[in-house]
C-alpha positions as CSV (number, residue, x, y, z in Angstrom):
1,M,-30.3,-110.6,-90.7
2,T,-30.3,-113.1,-93.5
3,L,-31.4,-116.5,-92.4
4,L,-31.3,-119.8,-94.3
5,A,-33.8,-122.5,-93.2
6,I,-33.3,-126.2,-94.2
7,D,-35.8,-129.1,-93.9
8,T,-35.0,-132.6,-95.2
9,S,-36.5,-134.5,-92.4
10,N,-39.2,-136.2,-94.5
11,Y,-40.0,-136.7,-98.2
12,A,-40.7,-133.0,-98.4
13,L,-37.5,-131.0,-99.1
14,G,-37.6,-127.3,-98.3
15,V,-35.3,-124.3,-98.1
16,A,-36.1,-120.7,-97.5
17,L,-34.4,-117.4,-97.1
18,L,-35.6,-114.9,-94.6
19,E,-34.3,-111.4,-94.4
20,D,-35.5,-108.8,-91.9
21,N,-38.8,-110.5,-91.5
22,Q,-39.4,-110.8,-95.2
23,V,-39.4,-114.1,-97.0
24,L,-37.1,-113.6,-99.9
25,G,-37.6,-117.0,-101.4
26,E,-38.8,-120.5,-100.7
27,Y,-38.3,-123.9,-102.4
28,I,-40.4,-127.0,-101.6
29,T,-40.7,-130.4,-103.3
30,N,-42.5,-133.5,-102.0
31,L,-40.7,-136.3,-103.9
32,K,-39.3,-139.7,-103.0
33,K,-35.8,-138.7,-104.1
34,N,-32.4,-138.6,-102.6
35,H,-32.1,-135.4,-100.5
36,S,-28.3,-135.8,-100.2
37,V,-28.1,-135.2,-104.0
38,R,-30.7,-132.4,-104.2
39,I,-30.3,-130.3,-101.1
40,M,-27.2,-128.3,-102.0
41,P,-28.3,-127.5,-105.6
42,A,-31.6,-126.4,-104.1
43,I,-29.8,-124.0,-101.7
44,Q,-27.5,-122.7,-104.4
45,T,-30.5,-122.1,-106.8
46,L,-32.4,-120.2,-104.1
47,M,-29.4,-118.1,-103.0
48,K,-28.6,-117.2,-106.6
49,D,-32.2,-116.4,-107.5
50,C,-32.4,-114.2,-104.4
51,G,-29.1,-112.5,-105.2
52,R,-27.4,-113.6,-102.0
53,V,-24.1,-115.3,-101.3
54,P,-23.1,-117.5,-98.3
55,A,-21.2,-114.6,-96.7
56,D,-24.6,-112.7,-96.4
57,L,-26.0,-115.4,-94.1
58,T,-26.2,-114.6,-90.4
59,K,-28.0,-117.7,-89.1
60,I,-28.9,-121.3,-90.1
61,V,-32.2,-122.9,-88.9
62,V,-32.7,-126.6,-89.5
63,A,-35.5,-129.2,-88.9
64,R,-33.9,-131.5,-86.4
65,G,-36.5,-134.3,-86.4
66,P,-38.4,-136.5,-85.9
67,G,-38.8,-138.0,-89.3
68,S,-36.8,-140.1,-91.7
69,Y,-33.5,-141.0,-90.0
70,T,-31.5,-140.5,-93.2
71,G,-33.4,-137.3,-94.1
72,V,-32.9,-135.8,-90.7
73,R,-29.2,-136.6,-90.7
74,I,-28.7,-135.0,-94.1
75,G,-30.3,-131.7,-93.1
76,V,-28.5,-131.5,-89.8
77,T,-25.2,-132.4,-91.3
78,I,-25.5,-129.7,-94.0
79,A,-26.7,-127.1,-91.5
80,K,-23.9,-127.8,-89.0
81,T,-21.3,-127.7,-91.8
82,L,-22.6,-124.4,-93.1
83,A,-22.9,-122.8,-89.6
84,W,-19.4,-123.9,-88.7
85,T,-17.8,-122.8,-91.9
86,L,-19.5,-119.4,-91.9
87,N,-19.1,-119.0,-88.1
88,I,-22.8,-118.2,-87.6
89,P,-25.4,-119.4,-85.2
90,L,-27.3,-122.7,-85.7
91,V,-30.8,-123.4,-84.4
92,G,-32.8,-126.6,-84.4
93,I,-36.6,-126.8,-84.5
94,S,-38.9,-129.7,-84.2
95,S,-40.1,-131.0,-87.6
96,L,-43.5,-131.5,-86.1
97,E,-43.6,-127.9,-84.8
98,I,-43.1,-126.6,-88.3
99,L,-46.2,-128.4,-89.5
100,A,-48.3,-127.1,-86.6
101,S,-47.0,-123.6,-87.1
102,G,-48.2,-123.5,-90.7
103,V,-51.9,-124.4,-90.0
104,G,-52.6,-123.5,-86.4
105,R,-52.4,-119.8,-86.4
106,Y,-56.1,-119.2,-86.9
107,F,-57.5,-122.4,-85.4
108,D,-59.2,-122.3,-82.0
109,G,-58.2,-125.7,-80.7
110,F,-55.2,-128.1,-80.6
111,V,-53.0,-129.0,-83.6
112,S,-51.7,-132.6,-84.0
113,P,-49.1,-132.9,-86.8
114,I,-48.6,-136.5,-88.0
115,F,-45.6,-138.4,-89.4
116,D,-46.2,-142.1,-90.1
117,A,-43.7,-144.3,-88.2
118,R,-45.0,-147.6,-89.6
119,R,-46.7,-150.6,-87.7
120,G,-49.6,-148.4,-86.6
121,Q,-47.3,-145.9,-85.0
122,V,-46.9,-142.1,-85.6
123,Y,-44.6,-139.3,-84.6
124,T,-46.8,-136.6,-83.2
125,G,-47.2,-133.9,-80.6
126,L,-49.9,-131.4,-79.6
127,Y,-49.6,-127.6,-80.1
128,Q,-51.8,-124.5,-79.7
129,Y,-51.4,-120.9,-80.5
130,Q,-51.6,-118.7,-77.3
131,N,-51.5,-114.9,-77.7
132,G,-50.1,-115.3,-81.2
133,E,-47.3,-117.7,-80.2
134,L,-47.2,-121.4,-80.9
135,K,-46.9,-123.4,-77.7
136,P,-46.4,-127.1,-77.1
137,V,-49.3,-128.7,-75.2
138,K,-47.8,-132.2,-75.2
139,E,-44.2,-132.9,-76.2
140,D,-43.3,-134.8,-79.4
141,S,-43.5,-138.5,-79.1
142,L,-43.8,-141.9,-80.8
143,V,-47.2,-143.5,-80.1
144,M,-49.7,-145.9,-81.5
145,L,-52.2,-144.0,-83.5
146,T,-55.1,-145.7,-81.8
147,D,-53.8,-144.8,-78.3
148,W,-53.2,-141.2,-79.5
149,A,-56.7,-140.8,-80.8
150,T,-58.2,-142.1,-77.6
151,F,-56.0,-139.7,-75.6
152,L,-57.2,-136.8,-77.8
153,K,-60.8,-137.8,-77.4
154,E,-60.6,-137.2,-73.7
155,A,-59.2,-133.7,-74.3
156,G,-62.7,-132.5,-75.4
157,K,-61.4,-130.0,-77.9
158,S,-61.3,-129.8,-81.6
159,I,-58.1,-131.3,-83.0
160,L,-56.6,-130.1,-86.3
161,F,-54.6,-132.9,-88.0
162,V,-52.0,-132.1,-90.6
163,G,-49.2,-134.0,-92.5
164,N,-48.6,-135.8,-95.8
165,D,-49.0,-139.1,-94.0
166,L,-52.5,-138.2,-92.7
167,P,-54.4,-140.3,-95.4
168,L,-52.8,-143.5,-93.9
169,H,-54.5,-142.8,-90.6
170,Q,-57.5,-140.5,-91.3
171,A,-60.1,-143.3,-91.2
172,A,-58.9,-144.5,-87.7
173,I,-58.9,-140.9,-86.4
174,E,-62.4,-140.3,-87.7
175,T,-63.6,-143.6,-86.1
176,T,-62.5,-142.5,-82.6
177,L,-62.9,-138.7,-82.7
178,G,-65.8,-138.2,-85.1
179,S,-66.6,-134.5,-85.5
180,Q,-63.9,-133.6,-83.0
181,A,-61.3,-134.2,-85.7
182,V,-60.6,-131.5,-88.3
183,F,-58.3,-132.2,-91.3
184,A,-56.0,-129.7,-93.0
185,A,-56.3,-129.1,-96.7
186,S,-54.0,-130.9,-99.1
187,T,-52.2,-127.6,-99.8
188,E,-51.2,-127.4,-96.1
189,H,-49.6,-130.8,-95.6
190,N,-46.1,-129.8,-96.8
191,P,-44.0,-128.3,-94.0
192,R,-43.1,-124.7,-95.0
193,P,-39.4,-123.8,-94.7
194,S,-40.5,-120.2,-94.2
195,E,-42.4,-121.2,-91.1
196,L,-39.2,-122.9,-89.9
197,A,-37.3,-119.7,-90.5
198,F,-39.7,-117.6,-88.4
199,L,-39.7,-120.2,-85.6
200,G,-35.9,-120.1,-85.3
201,K,-35.1,-116.5,-86.1
202,D,-35.2,-115.2,-82.5
203,K,-33.9,-118.3,-80.8
204,P,-30.3,-118.3,-79.5
205,G,-27.7,-120.4,-81.3
206,E,-26.8,-123.8,-80.0
207,D,-23.4,-125.4,-79.7
208,I,-22.6,-126.7,-83.2
209,H,-20.4,-129.6,-82.1
210,S,-22.8,-131.1,-79.7
211,F,-25.9,-130.4,-81.8
212,V,-27.7,-133.7,-82.7
213,P,-30.9,-134.7,-84.4
214,N,-34.0,-135.7,-82.4
215,Y,-34.9,-139.1,-83.7
216,I,-37.2,-139.9,-80.7
217,R,-36.4,-143.6,-81.1
218,L,-33.3,-145.5,-82.3
219,A,-33.1,-146.6,-85.8
220,E,-34.1,-150.3,-86.1
221,A,-30.7,-151.4,-87.1
222,E,-29.1,-149.6,-84.1
223,A,-31.6,-150.9,-81.7
224,K,-31.0,-154.5,-82.8
225,W,-27.2,-153.9,-82.6
226,L,-27.6,-152.6,-79.0
227,E,-29.8,-155.5,-78.1
228,A,-27.3,-158.0,-79.5
229,K,-24.4,-156.3,-77.7
230,G,-26.3,-156.4,-74.4
231,K,-26.9,-160.2,-74.8
232,I,-23.2,-160.7,-75.5
233,L,-22.1,-158.6,-72.5
234,N,-24.7,-160.3,-70.2
235,G,-23.7,-163.8,-71.4
């Protein structure tokens, strides 16, 4: 089995090749640059450096969101195109789950990955390793950071926070949770595409044509359009 993992759901761009439980290669950058221009060259470079060609691939795993609307669409579109062209399975994994998987393996508590969603909101979820397997404790959602911190305070467990957007919210988290909050190291904030690969390697393929990103909320422009349409239809 030779699996290609793709994550463009946020500023961090990552691709990895997994073969028979061995990570052949991994490429990660955390830059505010156009993923649509950089993702295919990144895949081509990784494949070439690892001595693999597209025909060697047996599965595609992609981060399906939440995150940047444009970033998520780019990754999902590339993944669907490759899977359909090569006639191989496609699997989607939560972008938040990837972050949690990378840091939570040896942590005795809950993991809360964080993506900033502006205006005091965050995309987050709650995860925990149980018997060596990452399990969702609370599903991914869009919440006010202050409400999320209050909810976690009542959980009574240590919470490990991770994500490149964490500095935007760390002070507020510390104010509410105090010593209950634990923060991942700077080297752990980039989602690892190799973790994405392992999360998806044993999952069954999904229907490629009906496969869609998980935005959690509508893009602002789309929400305004639907609101305006509703007003027109309702007079």
